[in-house]
A tleap script that builds the chain and sets N, CA, C and O, in Angstrom:
source leaprc.protein.ff14SB
mol = sequence {
  NVAL ALA GLU GLU ASP HIE ALA PRO LEU SER
  GLN ASP LEU LEU PHE LEU PHE ILE LEU ALA
  LEU THR GLY ALA TYR SER SER SER THR ILE
  ILE ASN TYR VAL SER ARG VAL TRP VAL TRP
  HIE LEU LEU TYR GLY LEU ILE TRP THR VAL
  ASP LYS PRO ALA CLEU
}
set mol.1.N position { -0.561 -13.877 2.088 }
set mol.1.CA position { 0.040 -13.184 2.448 }
set mol.1.C position { -0.450 -13.623 4.109 }
set mol.1.O position { -1.493 -13.954 4.673 }
set mol.2.N position { 1.037 -13.394 4.490 }
set mol.2.CA position { 1.262 -13.962 6.302 }
set mol.2.C position { 0.394 -13.328 7.307 }
set mol.2.O position { -0.098 -12.282 6.882 }
set mol.3.N position { 0.149 -13.551 8.170 }
set mol.3.CA position { -0.814 -12.904 9.260 }
set mol.3.C position { 0.262 -11.582 10.003 }
set mol.3.O position { -0.065 -10.506 10.503 }
set mol.4.N position { 1.610 -12.201 9.815 }
set mol.4.CA position { 1.943 -11.224 10.300 }
set mol.4.C position { 2.629 -9.803 9.328 }
set mol.4.O position { 3.081 -8.668 9.476 }
set mol.5.N position { 2.253 -11.021 8.084 }
set mol.5.CA position { 2.677 -10.089 7.400 }
set mol.5.C position { 1.818 -8.773 7.025 }
set mol.5.O position { 2.311 -8.005 6.198 }
set mol.6.N position { 0.624 -8.489 7.561 }
set mol.6.CA position { -0.863 -7.407 7.565 }
set mol.6.C position { -0.594 -6.303 7.454 }
set mol.6.O position { -0.759 -5.462 6.571 }
set mol.7.N position { 0.211 -6.326 9.210 }
set mol.7.CA position { 0.063 -4.783 8.797 }
set mol.7.C position { 1.298 -4.647 10.048 }
set mol.7.O position { 1.431 -5.445 10.975 }
set mol.8.N position { 1.927 -3.736 9.863 }
set mol.8.CA position { 2.363 -2.479 8.971 }
set mol.8.C position { 2.524 -2.251 8.128 }
set mol.8.O position { 3.641 -1.755 7.989 }
set mol.9.N position { 1.621 -2.368 6.744 }
set mol.9.CA position { 2.597 -3.170 5.600 }
set mol.9.C position { 3.985 -2.206 5.449 }
set mol.9.O position { 4.469 -1.178 5.922 }
set mol.10.N position { 4.367 -3.554 4.183 }
set mol.10.CA position { 6.072 -3.420 4.113 }
set mol.10.C position { 6.279 -2.931 2.530 }
set mol.10.O position { 5.873 -3.372 1.455 }
set mol.11.N position { 6.895 -2.096 2.819 }
set mol.11.CA position { 7.738 -0.701 1.673 }
set mol.11.C position { 6.705 -2.333 0.120 }
set mol.11.O position { 5.701 -2.409 -0.588 }
set mol.12.N position { 8.107 -3.299 0.541 }
set mol.12.CA position { 7.815 -4.136 -0.279 }
set mol.12.C position { 6.275 -5.009 -0.485 }
set mol.12.O position { 5.907 -5.105 -1.656 }
set mol.13.N position { 5.806 -5.337 0.069 }
set mol.13.CA position { 4.380 -5.830 -0.393 }
set mol.13.C position { 3.133 -4.816 -0.680 }
set mol.13.O position { 2.036 -5.127 -1.145 }
set mol.14.N position { 3.647 -3.345 -0.229 }
set mol.14.CA position { 3.146 -2.073 -1.408 }
set mol.14.C position { 3.355 -2.515 -2.778 }
set mol.14.O position { 2.512 -2.549 -3.675 }
set mol.15.N position { 4.829 -2.915 -2.843 }
set mol.15.CA position { 5.132 -3.237 -4.713 }
set mol.15.C position { 4.391 -3.541 -4.865 }
set mol.15.O position { 3.412 -2.911 -5.266 }
set mol.16.N position { 4.510 -5.290 -4.493 }
set mol.16.CA position { 3.684 -5.725 -5.493 }
set mol.16.C position { 2.084 -6.236 -5.432 }
set mol.16.O position { 1.354 -7.046 -6.002 }
set mol.17.N position { 2.001 -4.904 -4.020 }
set mol.17.CA position { 0.155 -4.519 -4.724 }
set mol.17.C position { -0.069 -4.497 -6.108 }
set mol.17.O position { -0.609 -5.274 -6.896 }
set mol.18.N position { 0.954 -2.488 -6.280 }
set mol.18.CA position { 1.116 -1.931 -6.988 }
set mol.18.C position { 1.129 -3.144 -8.277 }
set mol.18.O position { 0.246 -3.423 -9.088 }
set mol.19.N position { 2.347 -3.650 -8.113 }
set mol.19.CA position { 2.321 -4.442 -9.828 }
set mol.19.C position { 1.082 -5.242 -10.213 }
set mol.19.O position { 0.725 -5.444 -11.374 }
set mol.20.N position { 0.450 -5.685 -9.088 }
set mol.20.CA position { -1.268 -6.572 -9.599 }
set mol.20.C position { -1.729 -6.238 -9.773 }
set mol.20.O position { -2.547 -6.818 -10.486 }
set mol.21.N position { -2.047 -4.472 -9.366 }
set mol.21.CA position { -3.085 -3.656 -10.531 }
set mol.21.C position { -2.860 -3.582 -11.833 }
set mol.21.O position { -3.544 -3.965 -12.782 }
set mol.22.N position { -1.390 -2.825 -11.762 }
set mol.22.CA position { -0.966 -2.841 -12.954 }
set mol.22.C position { -1.502 -2.799 -13.960 }
set mol.22.O position { -2.262 -2.734 -12.993 }
set mol.23.N position { -1.868 -2.771 -14.745 }
set mol.23.CA position { -2.149 -2.566 -15.963 }
set mol.23.C position { -4.086 -3.366 -16.793 }
set mol.23.O position { -4.626 -3.807 -17.808 }
set mol.24.N position { -4.363 -2.893 -14.804 }
set mol.24.CA position { -5.742 -3.849 -14.927 }
set mol.24.C position { -6.511 -2.563 -14.982 }
set mol.24.O position { -7.492 -2.271 -15.666 }
set mol.25.N position { -5.612 -1.626 -13.805 }
set mol.25.CA position { -6.083 -0.476 -13.492 }
set mol.25.C position { -4.968 0.811 -14.084 }
set mol.25.O position { -3.806 0.795 -14.488 }
set mol.26.N position { -6.172 2.058 -13.861 }
set mol.26.CA position { -5.516 3.651 -13.978 }
set mol.26.C position { -4.798 3.651 -13.300 }
set mol.26.O position { -4.629 2.606 -12.671 }
set mol.27.N position { -4.037 4.686 -13.045 }
set mol.27.CA position { -2.593 4.840 -12.374 }
set mol.27.C position { -3.479 5.991 -11.149 }
set mol.27.O position { -2.935 5.992 -10.045 }
set mol.28.N position { -4.591 6.809 -11.258 }
set mol.28.CA position { -6.054 7.079 -10.674 }
set mol.28.C position { -5.850 6.426 -9.399 }
set mol.28.O position { -5.360 6.679 -8.298 }
set mol.29.N position { -6.806 4.872 -10.396 }
set mol.29.CA position { -7.015 4.165 -9.335 }
set mol.29.C position { -6.683 4.374 -8.409 }
set mol.29.O position { -7.146 4.847 -7.371 }
set mol.30.N position { -4.822 3.607 -9.119 }
set mol.30.CA position { -3.901 2.442 -8.071 }
set mol.30.C position { -3.938 4.073 -7.201 }
set mol.30.O position { -4.608 3.872 -6.188 }
set mol.31.N position { -3.635 5.049 -7.220 }
set mol.31.CA position { -3.211 6.612 -6.167 }
set mol.31.C position { -4.894 5.791 -5.300 }
set mol.31.O position { -4.826 4.802 -4.571 }
set mol.32.N position { -5.612 6.185 -5.486 }
set mol.32.CA position { -7.039 6.066 -3.835 }
set mol.32.C position { -6.455 4.892 -4.247 }
set mol.32.O position { -5.477 5.403 -4.792 }
set mol.33.N position { -6.313 3.782 -4.396 }
set mol.33.CA position { -5.909 2.617 -3.279 }
set mol.33.C position { -5.100 2.930 -2.479 }
set mol.33.O position { -5.079 3.208 -1.280 }
set mol.34.N position { -4.290 2.839 -3.436 }
set mol.34.CA position { -2.534 3.113 -2.273 }
set mol.34.C position { -3.415 4.008 -0.462 }
set mol.34.O position { -3.566 3.777 0.737 }
set mol.35.N position { -3.763 5.198 -1.676 }
set mol.35.CA position { -4.911 6.166 -0.050 }
set mol.35.C position { -4.960 5.150 0.781 }
set mol.35.O position { -4.250 4.871 1.747 }
set mol.36.N position { -5.959 4.571 0.265 }
set mol.36.CA position { -6.775 4.515 0.861 }
set mol.36.C position { -6.301 3.686 2.575 }
set mol.36.O position { -6.681 4.052 3.687 }
set mol.37.N position { -5.191 2.274 2.164 }
set mol.37.CA position { -4.553 1.786 2.429 }
set mol.37.C position { -3.675 2.663 3.257 }
set mol.37.O position { -3.853 2.189 4.379 }
set mol.38.N position { -2.610 3.917 3.427 }
set mol.38.CA position { -2.486 4.355 3.633 }
set mol.38.C position { -3.331 5.718 4.554 }
set mol.38.O position { -2.596 6.590 5.019 }
set mol.39.N position { -4.403 5.800 4.708 }
set mol.39.CA position { -5.394 6.299 5.791 }
set mol.39.C position { -5.599 5.523 7.164 }
set mol.39.O position { -5.439 5.877 8.332 }
set mol.40.N position { -6.258 3.635 6.239 }
set mol.40.CA position { -6.621 2.417 7.392 }
set mol.40.C position { -4.908 2.884 8.432 }
set mol.40.O position { -4.898 3.205 9.620 }
set mol.41.N position { -3.669 2.774 7.518 }
set mol.41.CA position { -2.417 2.469 8.189 }
set mol.41.C position { -3.037 3.692 10.026 }
set mol.41.O position { -3.341 3.173 11.100 }
set mol.42.N position { -3.020 5.674 9.664 }
set mol.42.CA position { -3.011 6.641 10.191 }
set mol.42.C position { -4.322 6.204 11.611 }
set mol.42.O position { -4.272 6.428 12.820 }
set mol.43.N position { -5.660 5.344 10.538 }
set mol.43.CA position { -7.386 5.170 11.288 }
set mol.43.C position { -6.692 4.326 12.219 }
set mol.43.O position { -7.572 4.340 13.079 }
set mol.44.N position { -5.622 3.463 12.807 }
set mol.44.CA position { -4.585 2.592 13.682 }
set mol.44.C position { -4.076 2.414 14.560 }
set mol.44.O position { -4.072 1.698 15.561 }
set mol.45.N position { -2.974 4.156 13.508 }
set mol.45.CA position { -2.461 4.163 14.777 }
set mol.45.C position { -0.909 3.532 14.391 }
set mol.45.O position { 0.190 3.713 14.916 }
set mol.46.N position { -1.511 2.409 12.804 }
set mol.46.CA position { -0.320 1.741 12.537 }
set mol.46.C position { 0.935 2.429 12.389 }
set mol.46.O position { 0.452 3.499 12.019 }
set mol.47.N position { 2.483 2.689 12.396 }
set mol.47.CA position { 3.471 3.155 11.559 }
set mol.47.C position { 3.349 2.605 9.893 }
set mol.47.O position { 3.241 1.422 9.567 }
set mol.48.N position { 3.399 3.831 8.912 }
set mol.48.CA position { 3.642 4.022 7.475 }
set mol.48.C position { 4.974 3.961 7.408 }
set mol.48.O position { 5.673 4.907 7.771 }
set mol.49.N position { 5.269 3.288 7.124 }
set mol.49.CA position { 7.134 2.432 6.750 }
set mol.49.C position { 7.291 2.776 5.337 }
set mol.49.O position { 8.493 2.793 5.070 }
set mol.50.N position { 6.816 2.959 4.677 }
set mol.50.CA position { 6.714 3.070 2.965 }
set mol.50.C position { 7.319 4.619 2.923 }
set mol.50.O position { 7.223 5.496 3.781 }
set mol.51.N position { 8.029 4.654 1.519 }
set mol.51.CA position { 9.151 5.648 1.806 }
set mol.51.C position { 8.793 6.145 0.113 }
set mol.51.O position { 9.074 5.799 -1.035 }
set mol.52.N position { 7.901 7.293 0.915 }
set mol.52.CA position { 7.190 8.259 -0.717 }
set mol.52.C position { 7.994 8.576 -2.226 }
set mol.52.O position { 7.593 8.641 -3.388 }
set mol.53.N position { 8.806 8.672 -1.831 }
set mol.53.CA position { 9.225 9.142 -2.764 }
set mol.53.C position { 9.940 8.174 -3.662 }
set mol.53.O position { 10.380 8.559 -4.746 }
set mol.54.N position { 10.090 6.776 -3.204 }
set mol.54.CA position { 10.150 5.017 -3.918 }
set mol.54.C position { 8.846 5.042 -4.259 }
set mol.54.O position { 8.923 4.567 -5.392 }
set mol.55.N position { 7.234 5.351 -4.002 }
set mol.55.CA position { 6.482 5.532 -5.026 }
set mol.55.C position { 6.683 6.247 -5.886 }
set mol.55.O position { 5.883 6.333 -6.817 }
savepdb mol mol.pdb
quit
């Protein structure tokens, strides 16, 4: 992932991350991972650009 795409996280990149985890991890684990990324954005004052209903 290019450095300029690290943060804030784009919705497309998050979807690719979720797709990479699908099949290898349970849905609850994937939800926990996504939640941690969201909290990281909050802690560092970054904009969360992901449309929650799309998840």
